[in-house]
All heavy atoms as TSV, in Angstrom:
chain	resi	resn	atom	element	x	y	z
A	1	MET	N	N	38.763	4.189	18.671
A	1	MET	CA	C	37.734	3.730	19.594
A	1	MET	C	C	36.628	4.768	19.734
A	1	MET	O	O	35.437	4.427	19.739
A	1	MET	CB	C	38.402	3.396	20.956
A	1	MET	CG	C	37.441	2.889	21.978
A	1	MET	SD	S	36.969	1.219	21.590
A	1	MET	CE	C	35.989	0.847	22.970
A	2	LYS	N	N	37.038	6.057	19.859
A	2	LYS	CA	C	36.047	7.109	20.008
A	2	LYS	C	C	35.143	7.213	18.756
A	2	LYS	O	O	33.958	7.460	18.873
A	2	LYS	CB	C	36.707	8.443	20.279
A	2	LYS	CG	C	37.274	8.572	21.662
A	2	LYS	CD	C	37.828	9.943	21.895
A	2	LYS	CE	C	38.403	10.081	23.287
A	2	LYS	NZ	N	38.929	11.417	23.517
A	3	LYS	N	N	35.741	7.025	17.592
A	3	LYS	CA	C	34.964	7.132	16.341
A	3	LYS	C	C	33.953	5.994	16.280
A	3	LYS	O	O	32.821	6.202	15.840
A	3	LYS	CB	C	35.896	7.081	15.124
A	3	LYS	CG	C	36.660	8.359	14.921
A	3	LYS	CD	C	37.459	8.298	13.670
A	3	LYS	CE	C	38.249	9.586	13.462
A	3	LYS	NZ	N	39.033	9.549	12.233
A	4	SER	N	N	34.323	4.808	16.677
A	4	SER	CA	C	33.393	3.665	16.644
A	4	SER	C	C	32.234	3.888	17.613
A	4	SER	O	O	31.086	3.611	17.289
A	4	SER	CB	C	34.123	2.380	17.036
A	4	SER	OG	O	35.110	2.083	16.063
A	5	PHE	N	N	32.557	4.381	18.800
A	5	PHE	CA	C	31.530	4.662	19.790
A	5	PHE	C	C	30.587	5.751	19.293
A	5	PHE	O	O	29.381	5.645	19.408
A	5	PHE	CB	C	32.153	5.054	21.129
A	5	PHE	CG	C	31.135	5.449	22.172
A	5	PHE	CD1	C	30.359	4.454	22.762
A	5	PHE	CD2	C	30.928	6.766	22.535
A	5	PHE	CE1	C	29.404	4.801	23.720
A	5	PHE	CE2	C	29.983	7.092	23.460
A	5	PHE	CZ	C	29.221	6.115	24.057
A	6	LEU	N	N	31.158	6.807	18.744
A	6	LEU	CA	C	30.357	7.902	18.234
A	6	LEU	C	C	29.460	7.448	17.070
A	6	LEU	O	O	28.275	7.789	17.011
A	6	LEU	CB	C	31.231	9.061	17.755
A	6	LEU	CG	C	30.525	10.320	17.268
A	6	LEU	CD1	C	29.662	10.897	18.370
A	6	LEU	CD2	C	31.567	11.352	16.832
A	7	LEU	N	N	29.990	6.637	16.184
A	7	LEU	CA	C	29.217	6.112	15.066
A	7	LEU	C	C	28.066	5.229	15.582
A	7	LEU	O	O	26.950	5.332	15.108
A	7	LEU	CB	C	30.107	5.329	14.119
A	7	LEU	CG	C	29.430	4.757	12.882
A	7	LEU	CD1	C	28.807	5.853	12.050
A	7	LEU	CD2	C	30.400	3.936	12.072
A	8	ALA	N	N	28.353	4.386	16.553
A	8	ALA	CA	C	27.304	3.513	17.132
A	8	ALA	C	C	26.235	4.354	17.824
A	8	ALA	O	O	25.044	4.069	17.697
A	8	ALA	CB	C	27.935	2.520	18.109
A	9	LEU	N	N	26.643	5.402	18.533
A	9	LEU	CA	C	25.722	6.252	19.228
A	9	LEU	C	C	24.827	7.022	18.250
A	9	LEU	O	O	23.602	7.095	18.399
A	9	LEU	CB	C	26.446	7.242	20.136
A	9	LEU	CG	C	25.595	8.226	20.952
A	9	LEU	CD1	C	24.718	7.430	21.934
A	9	LEU	CD2	C	26.472	9.177	21.703
A	10	LEU	N	N	25.425	7.532	17.186
A	10	LEU	CA	C	24.643	8.239	16.171
A	10	LEU	C	C	23.686	7.304	15.432
A	10	LEU	O	O	22.553	7.670	15.152
A	10	LEU	CB	C	25.574	8.928	15.157
A	10	LEU	CG	C	26.298	10.156	15.667
A	10	LEU	CD1	C	27.312	10.647	14.654
A	10	LEU	CD2	C	25.336	11.270	16.013
A	11	SER	N	N	24.131	6.087	15.173
A	11	SER	CA	C	23.287	5.113	14.504
A	11	SER	C	C	22.102	4.757	15.367
A	11	SER	O	O	20.949	4.667	14.899
A	11	SER	CB	C	24.069	3.830	14.156
A	11	SER	OG	O	25.094	4.150	13.249
A	12	ALA	N	N	22.342	4.525	16.629
A	12	ALA	CA	C	21.253	4.185	17.570
A	12	ALA	C	C	20.269	5.342	17.704
A	12	ALA	O	O	19.040	5.158	17.702
A	12	ALA	CB	C	21.831	3.807	18.926
A	13	THR	N	N	20.781	6.562	17.787
A	13	THR	CA	C	19.932	7.738	17.880
A	13	THR	C	C	19.056	7.874	16.622
A	13	THR	O	O	17.863	8.129	16.710
A	13	THR	CB	C	20.759	9.022	18.070
A	13	THR	OG1	O	21.558	8.864	19.245
A	13	THR	CG2	C	19.906	10.249	18.184
A	14	PHE	N	N	19.663	7.674	15.455
A	14	PHE	CA	C	18.935	7.751	14.199
A	14	PHE	C	C	17.824	6.724	14.159
A	14	PHE	O	O	16.682	7.019	13.802
A	14	PHE	CB	C	19.891	7.559	13.033
A	14	PHE	CG	C	19.209	7.557	11.687
A	14	PHE	CD1	C	18.780	8.743	11.141
A	14	PHE	CD2	C	18.997	6.373	11.005
A	14	PHE	CE1	C	18.150	8.749	9.915
A	14	PHE	CE2	C	18.377	6.389	9.787
A	14	PHE	CZ	C	17.936	7.550	9.228
A	15	LEU	N	N	18.130	5.487	14.542
A	15	LEU	CA	C	17.111	4.426	14.490
A	15	LEU	C	C	15.972	4.681	15.453
A	15	LEU	O	O	14.803	4.442	15.146
A	15	LEU	CB	C	17.759	3.063	14.756
A	15	LEU	CG	C	18.689	2.575	13.631
A	15	LEU	CD1	C	19.406	1.313	14.132
A	15	LEU	CD2	C	17.927	2.323	12.353
A	16	LEU	N	N	16.297	5.179	16.634
A	16	LEU	CA	C	15.254	5.412	17.655
A	16	LEU	C	C	14.400	6.640	17.288
A	16	LEU	O	O	13.206	6.657	17.522
A	16	LEU	CB	C	15.887	5.597	19.023
A	16	LEU	CG	C	16.506	4.329	19.625
A	16	LEU	CD1	C	17.221	4.645	20.905
A	16	LEU	CD2	C	15.481	3.258	19.817
A	17	CYS	N	N	15.031	7.660	16.753
A	17	CYS	CA	C	14.287	8.897	16.406
A	17	CYS	C	C	13.406	8.693	15.180
A	17	CYS	O	O	12.414	9.408	15.026
A	17	CYS	CB	C	15.259	10.029	16.183
A	17	CYS	SG	S	16.081	10.546	17.678
A	18	CYS	N	N	13.780	7.822	14.315
A	18	CYS	CA	C	12.993	7.642	13.077
A	18	CYS	C	C	11.925	6.570	13.203
A	18	CYS	O	O	11.277	6.246	12.225
A	18	CYS	CB	C	13.948	7.299	11.923
A	18	CYS	SG	S	15.033	8.649	11.509
A	19	LYS	N	N	11.776	6.034	14.373
A	19	LYS	CA	C	10.748	5.015	14.597
A	19	LYS	C	C	9.351	5.692	14.429
A	19	LYS	O	O	9.089	6.722	14.998
A	19	LYS	CB	C	10.854	4.423	15.970
A	19	LYS	CG	C	9.826	3.367	16.270
A	19	LYS	CD	C	9.968	2.830	17.680
A	19	LYS	CE	C	8.847	1.873	17.945
A	19	LYS	NZ	N	8.797	1.497	19.344
A	20	LYS	N	N	8.506	5.049	13.637
A	20	LYS	CA	C	7.182	5.577	13.392
A	20	LYS	C	C	6.267	5.194	14.542
A	20	LYS	O	O	6.109	4.016	14.843
A	20	LYS	CB	C	6.637	5.018	12.058
A	20	LYS	CG	C	5.274	5.543	11.739
A	20	LYS	CD	C	4.779	4.917	10.431
A	20	LYS	CE	C	3.358	5.353	10.184
A	20	LYS	NZ	N	2.803	4.668	9.032
A	21	ASP	N	N	5.647	6.167	15.148
A	21	ASP	CA	C	4.632	5.920	16.171
A	21	ASP	C	C	3.306	5.762	15.465
A	21	ASP	O	O	2.841	6.671	14.790
A	21	ASP	CB	C	4.546	7.052	17.159
A	21	ASP	CG	C	5.769	7.117	18.068
A	21	ASP	OD1	O	6.387	6.075	18.284
A	21	ASP	OD2	O	6.078	8.207	18.550
A	22	ASP	N	N	2.671	4.608	15.635
A	22	ASP	CA	C	1.380	4.383	14.969
A	22	ASP	C	C	0.261	4.512	16.003
A	22	ASP	O	O	-0.140	3.552	16.634
A	22	ASP	CB	C	1.362	2.988	14.325
A	22	ASP	CG	C	0.144	2.800	13.433
A	22	ASP	OD1	O	-0.527	3.826	13.133
A	22	ASP	OD2	O	-0.104	1.675	13.010
A	23	ASN	N	N	-0.178	5.742	16.170
A	23	ASN	CA	C	-1.268	5.997	17.110
A	23	ASN	C	C	-2.609	6.011	16.435
A	23	ASN	O	O	-3.611	6.328	17.038
A	23	ASN	CB	C	-1.046	7.365	17.804
A	23	ASN	CG	C	0.150	7.311	18.726
A	23	ASN	OD1	O	0.471	6.290	19.318
A	23	ASN	ND2	N	0.828	8.427	18.850
A	24	LYS	N	N	-2.658	5.637	15.139
A	24	LYS	CA	C	-3.899	5.637	14.405
A	24	LYS	C	C	-4.955	4.737	15.056
A	24	LYS	O	O	-6.133	5.104	15.097
A	24	LYS	CB	C	-3.669	5.213	12.948
A	24	LYS	CG	C	-4.910	5.244	12.097
A	24	LYS	CD	C	-4.614	5.006	10.637
A	24	LYS	CE	C	-4.323	3.591	10.335
A	24	LYS	NZ	N	-4.289	3.325	8.893
A	25	ALA	N	N	-4.518	3.632	15.591
A	25	ALA	CA	C	-5.459	2.671	16.202
A	25	ALA	C	C	-6.207	3.326	17.379
A	25	ALA	O	O	-7.341	2.953	17.671
A	25	ALA	CB	C	-4.723	1.422	16.675
A	26	LEU	N	N	-5.605	4.322	18.038
A	26	LEU	CA	C	-6.259	4.983	19.144
A	26	LEU	C	C	-7.380	5.871	18.687
A	26	LEU	O	O	-8.294	6.192	19.428
A	26	LEU	CB	C	-5.238	5.825	19.929
A	26	LEU	CG	C	-4.088	5.061	20.572
A	26	LEU	CD1	C	-3.105	6.006	21.167
A	26	LEU	CD2	C	-4.598	4.082	21.611
A	27	LEU	N	N	-7.360	6.277	17.418
A	27	LEU	CA	C	-8.371	7.217	16.891
A	27	LEU	C	C	-9.555	6.479	16.244
A	27	LEU	O	O	-10.630	7.029	16.137
A	27	LEU	CB	C	-7.722	8.109	15.857
A	27	LEU	CG	C	-8.555	9.259	15.285
A	27	LEU	CD1	C	-9.013	10.194	16.367
A	27	LEU	CD2	C	-7.745	9.998	14.241
A	28	LEU	N	N	-9.349	5.243	15.831
A	28	LEU	CA	C	-10.366	4.511	15.101
A	28	LEU	C	C	-11.636	4.368	15.931
A	28	LEU	O	O	-11.588	4.144	17.149
A	28	LEU	CB	C	-9.874	3.139	14.702
A	28	LEU	CG	C	-8.676	3.131	13.739
A	28	LEU	CD1	C	-8.262	1.688	13.466
A	28	LEU	CD2	C	-8.973	3.866	12.485
A	29	GLY	N	N	-12.768	4.439	15.240
A	29	GLY	CA	C	-14.053	4.223	15.913
A	29	GLY	C	C	-14.973	5.420	15.817
A	29	GLY	O	O	-14.726	6.359	15.060
A	30	GLN	N	N	-16.035	5.408	16.563
A	30	GLN	CA	C	-17.031	6.475	16.573
A	30	GLN	C	C	-16.833	7.364	17.767
A	30	GLN	O	O	-16.591	6.877	18.885
A	30	GLN	CB	C	-18.436	5.863	16.553
A	30	GLN	CG	C	-18.732	5.086	15.292
A	30	GLN	CD	C	-20.140	4.524	15.262
A	30	GLN	OE1	O	-20.891	4.629	16.227
A	30	GLN	NE2	N	-20.501	3.931	14.140
A	31	TRP	N	N	-16.950	8.668	17.538
A	31	TRP	CA	C	-16.718	9.662	18.565
A	31	TRP	C	C	-17.890	10.676	18.594
A	31	TRP	O	O	-18.501	10.931	17.583
A	31	TRP	CB	C	-15.423	10.424	18.298
A	31	TRP	CG	C	-14.221	9.541	18.346
A	31	TRP	CD1	C	-13.763	8.720	17.350
A	31	TRP	CD2	C	-13.322	9.416	19.419
A	31	TRP	NE1	N	-12.615	8.084	17.750
A	31	TRP	CE2	C	-12.311	8.495	19.033
A	31	TRP	CE3	C	-13.242	9.975	20.705
A	31	TRP	CZ2	C	-11.271	8.142	19.850
A	31	TRP	CZ3	C	-12.173	9.601	21.520
A	31	TRP	CH2	C	-11.223	8.695	21.104
A	32	GLN	N	N	-18.113	11.213	19.739
A	32	GLN	CA	C	-19.142	12.234	19.912
A	32	GLN	C	C	-18.465	13.455	20.539
A	32	GLN	O	O	-17.595	13.327	21.408
A	32	GLN	CB	C	-20.255	11.779	20.837
A	32	GLN	CG	C	-21.343	12.788	21.071
A	32	GLN	CD	C	-22.445	12.256	21.983
A	32	GLN	OE1	O	-22.513	11.091	22.281
A	32	GLN	NE2	N	-23.302	13.172	22.384
A	33	GLY	N	N	-18.883	14.663	20.106
A	33	GLY	CA	C	-18.277	15.886	20.639
A	33	GLY	C	C	-18.551	16.041	22.146
A	33	GLY	O	O	-19.613	15.671	22.619
A	34	VAL	N	N	-17.571	16.590	22.851
A	34	VAL	CA	C	-17.721	16.850	24.272
A	34	VAL	C	C	-17.581	18.326	24.597
A	34	VAL	O	O	-17.900	18.753	25.703
A	34	VAL	CB	C	-16.735	16.031	25.147
A	34	VAL	CG1	C	-17.040	14.545	25.043
A	34	VAL	CG2	C	-15.323	16.302	24.767
A	35	SER	N	N	-17.082	19.106	23.653
A	35	SER	CA	C	-17.076	20.562	23.773
A	35	SER	C	C	-16.873	21.164	22.406
A	35	SER	O	O	-16.403	20.490	21.494
A	35	SER	CB	C	-15.997	21.065	24.746
A	35	SER	OG	O	-14.722	20.886	24.181
A	36	TRP	N	N	-17.253	22.430	22.254
A	36	TRP	CA	C	-17.074	23.113	20.978
A	36	TRP	C	C	-16.566	24.517	21.323
A	36	TRP	O	O	-17.316	25.354	21.817
A	36	TRP	CB	C	-18.394	23.196	20.241
A	36	TRP	CG	C	-18.282	23.645	18.808
A	36	TRP	CD1	C	-17.374	24.508	18.288
A	36	TRP	CD2	C	-19.172	23.268	17.748
A	36	TRP	NE1	N	-17.628	24.682	16.955
A	36	TRP	CE2	C	-18.707	23.927	16.606
A	36	TRP	CE3	C	-20.229	22.425	17.675
A	36	TRP	CZ2	C	-19.326	23.789	15.372
A	36	TRP	CZ3	C	-20.885	22.299	16.446
A	36	TRP	CH2	C	-20.399	22.965	15.315
A	37	LYS	N	N	-15.309	24.734	21.055
A	37	LYS	CA	C	-14.665	26.021	21.387
A	37	LYS	C	C	-14.246	26.725	20.130
A	37	LYS	O	O	-13.804	26.096	19.174
A	37	LYS	CB	C	-13.480	25.799	22.325
A	37	LYS	CG	C	-13.861	25.215	23.666
A	37	LYS	CD	C	-12.701	25.144	24.593
A	37	LYS	CE	C	-13.153	24.580	25.947
A	37	LYS	NZ	N	-12.083	24.596	26.919
A	38	VAL	N	N	-14.336	28.031	20.192
A	38	VAL	CA	C	-13.853	28.898	19.109
A	38	VAL	C	C	-12.901	29.868	19.737
A	38	VAL	O	O	-13.270	30.613	20.641
A	38	VAL	CB	C	-15.030	29.649	18.400
A	38	VAL	CG1	C	-14.490	30.585	17.373
A	38	VAL	CG2	C	-16.005	28.627	17.789
A	39	GLN	N	N	-11.658	29.854	19.328
A	39	GLN	CA	C	-10.576	30.683	19.876
A	39	GLN	C	C	-10.530	30.551	21.401
A	39	GLN	O	O	-10.385	31.521	22.131
A	39	GLN	CB	C	-10.747	32.125	19.453
A	39	GLN	CG	C	-10.597	32.322	17.946
A	39	GLN	CD	C	-10.726	33.746	17.501
A	39	GLN	OE1	O	-11.167	34.594	18.283
A	39	GLN	NE2	N	-10.363	33.996	16.285
A	40	GLY	N	N	-10.661	29.316	21.890
A	40	GLY	CA	C	-10.510	29.033	23.320
A	40	GLY	C	C	-11.737	29.289	24.168
A	40	GLY	O	O	-11.717	29.010	25.369
A	41	GLU	N	N	-12.794	29.783	23.575
A	41	GLU	CA	C	-14.014	30.099	24.320
A	41	GLU	C	C	-15.133	29.153	23.866
A	41	GLU	O	O	-15.223	28.810	22.694
A	41	GLU	CB	C	-14.434	31.558	24.079
A	41	GLU	CG	C	-13.405	32.594	24.462
A	41	GLU	CD	C	-13.195	32.673	25.959
A	41	GLU	OE1	O	-14.149	32.489	26.730
A	41	GLU	OE2	O	-12.047	32.896	26.364
A	42	GLU	N	N	-16.011	28.801	24.782
A	42	GLU	CA	C	-17.165	27.977	24.461
A	42	GLU	C	C	-18.011	28.685	23.408
A	42	GLU	O	O	-18.263	29.895	23.530
A	42	GLU	CB	C	-18.001	27.658	25.698
A	42	GLU	CG	C	-17.368	26.706	26.673
A	42	GLU	CD	C	-17.180	25.293	26.087
A	42	GLU	OE1	O	-17.926	24.876	25.202
A	42	GLU	OE2	O	-16.243	24.631	26.541
A	43	SER	N	N	-18.439	27.959	22.367
A	43	SER	CA	C	-19.170	28.544	21.266
A	43	SER	C	C	-20.678	28.682	21.511
A	43	SER	O	O	-21.375	29.418	20.852
A	43	SER	CB	C	-18.966	27.732	19.997
A	43	SER	OG	O	-19.587	26.485	20.114
A	44	GLY	N	N	-21.202	27.887	22.483
A	44	GLY	CA	C	-22.623	27.884	22.720
A	44	GLY	C	C	-23.399	26.931	21.808
A	44	GLY	O	O	-24.593	26.818	21.898
A	45	ARG	N	N	-22.649	26.239	20.918
A	45	ARG	CA	C	-23.299	25.293	20.018
A	45	ARG	C	C	-23.492	23.954	20.728
A	45	ARG	O	O	-22.822	23.631	21.675
A	45	ARG	CB	C	-22.449	25.106	18.765
A	45	ARG	CG	C	-22.382	26.405	17.953
A	45	ARG	CD	C	-21.646	26.223	16.696
A	45	ARG	NE	N	-21.651	27.448	15.923
A	45	ARG	CZ	C	-20.815	27.708	14.968
A	45	ARG	NH1	N	-19.859	26.861	14.671
A	45	ARG	NH2	N	-20.895	28.813	14.312
A	46	ASP	N	N	-24.371	23.168	20.182
A	46	ASP	CA	C	-24.697	21.843	20.732
A	46	ASP	C	C	-23.603	20.826	20.361
A	46	ASP	O	O	-23.675	20.162	19.344
A	46	ASP	CB	C	-26.053	21.357	20.212
A	46	ASP	CG	C	-26.477	20.049	20.822
A	46	ASP	OD1	O	-25.821	19.568	21.792
A	46	ASP	OD2	O	-27.421	19.444	20.319
A	47	PHE	N	N	-22.601	20.732	21.203
A	47	PHE	CA	C	-21.475	19.837	20.916
A	47	PHE	C	C	-21.883	18.362	20.955
A	47	PHE	O	O	-21.247	17.535	20.310
A	47	PHE	CB	C	-20.301	20.099	21.884
A	47	PHE	CG	C	-20.660	19.938	23.309
A	47	PHE	CD1	C	-20.720	18.685	23.947
A	47	PHE	CD2	C	-20.881	21.061	24.100
A	47	PHE	CE1	C	-21.052	18.563	25.275
A	47	PHE	CE2	C	-21.226	20.943	25.423
A	47	PHE	CZ	C	-21.316	19.695	26.021
A	48	GLY	N	N	-22.945	18.026	21.652
A	48	GLY	CA	C	-23.394	16.643	21.734
A	48	GLY	C	C	-23.978	16.142	20.430
A	48	GLY	O	O	-24.103	14.921	20.218
A	49	ALA	N	N	-24.320	17.052	19.510
A	49	ALA	CA	C	-24.882	16.649	18.217
A	49	ALA	C	C	-23.792	16.383	17.163
A	49	ALA	O	O	-24.092	16.031	16.052
A	49	ALA	CB	C	-25.826	17.761	17.718
A	50	VAL	N	N	-22.539	16.578	17.549
A	50	VAL	CA	C	-21.434	16.392	16.625
A	50	VAL	C	C	-20.947	14.944	16.720
A	50	VAL	O	O	-20.729	14.435	17.829
A	50	VAL	CB	C	-20.265	17.322	16.937
A	50	VAL	CG1	C	-19.091	17.095	16.003
A	50	VAL	CG2	C	-20.713	18.754	16.846
A	51	ARG	N	N	-20.813	14.283	15.582
A	51	ARG	CA	C	-20.386	12.873	15.566
A	51	ARG	C	C	-19.268	12.722	14.533
A	51	ARG	O	O	-19.281	13.331	13.464
A	51	ARG	CB	C	-21.517	11.950	15.177
A	51	ARG	CG	C	-22.756	12.082	16.029
A	51	ARG	CD	C	-22.972	10.832	16.822
A	51	ARG	NE	N	-24.285	10.849	17.496
A	51	ARG	CZ	C	-24.433	11.242	18.752
A	51	ARG	NH1	N	-23.409	11.633	19.448
A	51	ARG	NH2	N	-25.631	11.213	19.323
A	52	PHE	N	N	-18.289	11.904	14.866
A	52	PHE	CA	C	-17.181	11.575	13.957
A	52	PHE	C	C	-17.037	10.067	13.897
A	52	PHE	O	O	-17.292	9.353	14.887
A	52	PHE	CB	C	-15.857	12.143	14.473
A	52	PHE	CG	C	-15.828	13.635	14.569
A	52	PHE	CD1	C	-16.159	14.276	15.752
A	52	PHE	CD2	C	-15.475	14.388	13.466
A	52	PHE	CE1	C	-16.113	15.631	15.844
A	52	PHE	CE2	C	-15.440	15.755	13.540
A	52	PHE	CZ	C	-15.765	16.384	14.750
A	53	GLU	N	N	-16.582	9.564	12.759
A	53	GLU	CA	C	-16.197	8.151	12.654
A	53	GLU	C	C	-14.894	8.091	11.847
A	53	GLU	O	O	-14.813	8.605	10.739
A	53	GLU	CB	C	-17.255	7.312	11.955
A	53	GLU	CG	C	-16.871	5.826	11.895
A	53	GLU	CD	C	-17.931	4.951	11.255
A	53	GLU	OE1	O	-18.939	5.468	10.740
A	53	GLU	OE2	O	-17.755	3.728	11.313
A	54	PHE	N	N	-13.897	7.445	12.447
A	54	PHE	CA	C	-12.594	7.294	11.799
A	54	PHE	C	C	-12.389	5.804	11.507
A	54	PHE	O	O	-12.561	4.968	12.388
A	54	PHE	CB	C	-11.471	7.822	12.718
A	54	PHE	CG	C	-11.607	9.282	12.986
A	54	PHE	CD1	C	-12.252	9.721	14.134
A	54	PHE	CD2	C	-11.075	10.209	12.108
A	54	PHE	CE1	C	-12.371	11.101	14.401
A	54	PHE	CE2	C	-11.180	11.565	12.349
A	54	PHE	CZ	C	-11.838	12.005	13.511
A	55	LYS	N	N	-12.050	5.504	10.249
A	55	LYS	CA	C	-11.949	4.103	9.808
A	55	LYS	C	C	-10.502	3.715	9.542
A	55	LYS	O	O	-9.650	4.574	9.293
A	55	LYS	CB	C	-12.781	3.901	8.579
A	55	LYS	CG	C	-14.269	4.184	8.799
A	55	LYS	CD	C	-15.062	3.987	7.550
A	55	LYS	CE	C	-16.522	4.303	7.805
A	55	LYS	NZ	N	-17.356	4.147	6.618
A	56	ALA	N	N	-10.235	2.439	9.568
A	56	ALA	CA	C	-8.882	1.898	9.337
A	56	ALA	C	C	-8.352	2.151	7.943
A	56	ALA	O	O	-7.150	2.167	7.719
A	56	ALA	CB	C	-8.848	0.416	9.645
A	57	ASP	N	N	-9.242	2.427	6.994
A	57	ASP	CA	C	-8.778	2.694	5.625
A	57	ASP	C	C	-8.440	4.162	5.396
A	57	ASP	O	O	-8.389	4.626	4.276
A	57	ASP	CB	C	-9.812	2.214	4.609
A	57	ASP	CG	C	-11.138	2.977	4.696
A	57	ASP	OD1	O	-11.294	3.868	5.555
A	57	ASP	OD2	O	-12.024	2.681	3.881
A	58	ASP	N	N	-8.205	4.899	6.467
A	58	ASP	CA	C	-7.805	6.318	6.456
A	58	ASP	C	C	-8.922	7.252	5.961
A	58	ASP	O	O	-8.635	8.341	5.476
A	58	ASP	CB	C	-6.528	6.557	5.659
A	58	ASP	CG	C	-5.314	5.936	6.319
A	58	ASP	OD1	O	-5.341	5.746	7.542
A	58	ASP	OD2	O	-4.348	5.633	5.615
A	59	THR	N	N	-10.173	6.853	6.110
A	59	THR	CA	C	-11.282	7.731	5.775
A	59	THR	C	C	-12.022	8.106	7.059
A	59	THR	O	O	-11.818	7.481	8.100
A	59	THR	CB	C	-12.264	7.060	4.793
A	59	THR	OG1	O	-12.836	5.895	5.442
A	59	THR	CG2	C	-11.617	6.670	3.490
A	60	TYR	N	N	-12.783	9.172	6.973
A	60	TYR	CA	C	-13.578	9.568	8.127
A	60	TYR	C	C	-14.889	10.153	7.654
A	60	TYR	O	O	-15.076	10.477	6.485
A	60	TYR	CB	C	-12.836	10.622	8.958
A	60	TYR	CG	C	-12.885	12.013	8.367
A	60	TYR	CD1	C	-13.820	12.923	8.851
A	60	TYR	CD2	C	-12.017	12.389	7.374
A	60	TYR	CE1	C	-13.896	14.199	8.303
A	60	TYR	CE2	C	-12.082	13.646	6.820
A	60	TYR	CZ	C	-13.027	14.561	7.293
A	60	TYR	OH	O	-13.102	15.817	6.752
A	61	SER	N	N	-15.804	10.285	8.578
A	61	SER	CA	C	-17.038	11.006	8.302
A	61	SER	C	C	-17.336	11.835	9.553
A	61	SER	O	O	-17.018	11.458	10.662
A	61	SER	CB	C	-18.188	10.072	7.963
A	61	SER	OG	O	-18.467	9.208	9.036
A	62	ALA	N	N	-17.980	12.975	9.328
A	62	ALA	CA	C	-18.374	13.843	10.400
A	62	ALA	C	C	-19.790	14.324	10.139
A	62	ALA	O	O	-20.196	14.541	8.999
A	62	ALA	CB	C	-17.429	15.053	10.494
A	63	ALA	N	N	-20.552	14.461	11.189
A	63	ALA	CA	C	-21.925	14.897	11.045
A	63	ALA	C	C	-22.297	15.887	12.159
A	63	ALA	O	O	-21.902	15.704	13.313
A	63	ALA	CB	C	-22.889	13.714	11.112
A	64	PHE	N	N	-23.023	16.939	11.779
A	64	PHE	CA	C	-23.559	17.879	12.714
A	64	PHE	C	C	-24.926	18.273	12.191
A	64	PHE	O	O	-25.051	18.953	11.174
A	64	PHE	CB	C	-22.678	19.132	12.850
A	64	PHE	CG	C	-23.283	20.216	13.722
A	64	PHE	CD1	C	-23.502	19.953	15.067
A	64	PHE	CD2	C	-23.625	21.411	13.218
A	64	PHE	CE1	C	-24.073	20.910	15.892
A	64	PHE	CE2	C	-24.187	22.404	14.009
A	64	PHE	CZ	C	-24.416	22.166	15.338
A	65	GLY	N	N	-25.972	17.764	12.837
A	65	GLY	CA	C	-27.321	17.990	12.348
A	65	GLY	C	C	-27.486	17.340	10.988
A	65	GLY	O	O	-27.175	16.168	10.809
A	66	ASN	N	N	-27.882	18.122	9.988
A	66	ASN	CA	C	-28.022	17.559	8.637
A	66	ASN	C	C	-26.787	17.802	7.754
A	66	ASN	O	O	-26.801	17.567	6.559
A	66	ASN	CB	C	-29.279	18.103	7.949
A	66	ASN	CG	C	-29.253	19.600	7.762
A	66	ASN	OD1	O	-28.302	20.271	8.208
A	66	ASN	ND2	N	-30.260	20.138	7.122
A	67	GLN	N	N	-25.726	18.339	8.356
A	67	GLN	CA	C	-24.466	18.573	7.620
A	67	GLN	C	C	-23.577	17.338	7.720
A	67	GLN	O	O	-23.307	16.872	8.832
A	67	GLN	CB	C	-23.729	19.763	8.178
A	67	GLN	CG	C	-24.520	21.072	8.100
A	67	GLN	CD	C	-23.760	22.204	8.781
A	67	GLN	OE1	O	-22.632	22.079	9.119
A	67	GLN	NE2	N	-24.432	23.307	8.946
A	68	LEU	N	N	-23.140	16.827	6.576
A	68	LEU	CA	C	-22.280	15.655	6.559
A	68	LEU	C	C	-20.989	15.986	5.803
A	68	LEU	O	O	-21.008	16.767	4.839
A	68	LEU	CB	C	-22.963	14.488	5.817
A	68	LEU	CG	C	-24.247	13.960	6.487
A	68	LEU	CD1	C	-24.889	12.937	5.568
A	68	LEU	CD2	C	-23.930	13.365	7.823
A	69	GLU	N	N	-19.891	15.402	6.259
A	69	GLU	CA	C	-18.616	15.560	5.583
A	69	GLU	C	C	-17.907	14.217	5.577
A	69	GLU	O	O	-17.932	13.506	6.564
A	69	GLU	CB	C	-17.748	16.589	6.333
A	69	GLU	CG	C	-16.387	16.794	5.679
A	69	GLU	CD	C	-15.612	17.904	6.357
A	69	GLU	OE1	O	-16.086	19.027	6.386
A	69	GLU	OE2	O	-14.518	17.581	6.910
A	70	LYS	N	N	-17.310	13.889	4.433
A	70	LYS	CA	C	-16.558	12.644	4.310
A	70	LYS	C	C	-15.232	12.924	3.678
A	70	LYS	O	O	-15.058	13.824	2.922
A	70	LYS	CB	C	-17.327	11.627	3.474
A	70	LYS	CG	C	-18.520	11.074	4.181
A	70	LYS	CD	C	-19.140	9.978	3.370
A	70	LYS	CE	C	-20.313	9.397	4.149
A	70	LYS	NZ	N	-20.793	8.187	3.580
């Protein structure tokens, strides 16, 4: 009886721990910077000029002034 209970408990733990959390949907969309810190300190840079876009196809783009990254 103890072995069956232990096996069921381990199986349940395995199934619950291996569940994939899909938080990607929370990131999708267009974002604007609200702060810019370097090693925990404000950098003094214009964080409002920073823009990000995260897409459902796992691509992104980032822009700061005339600098672009994809």
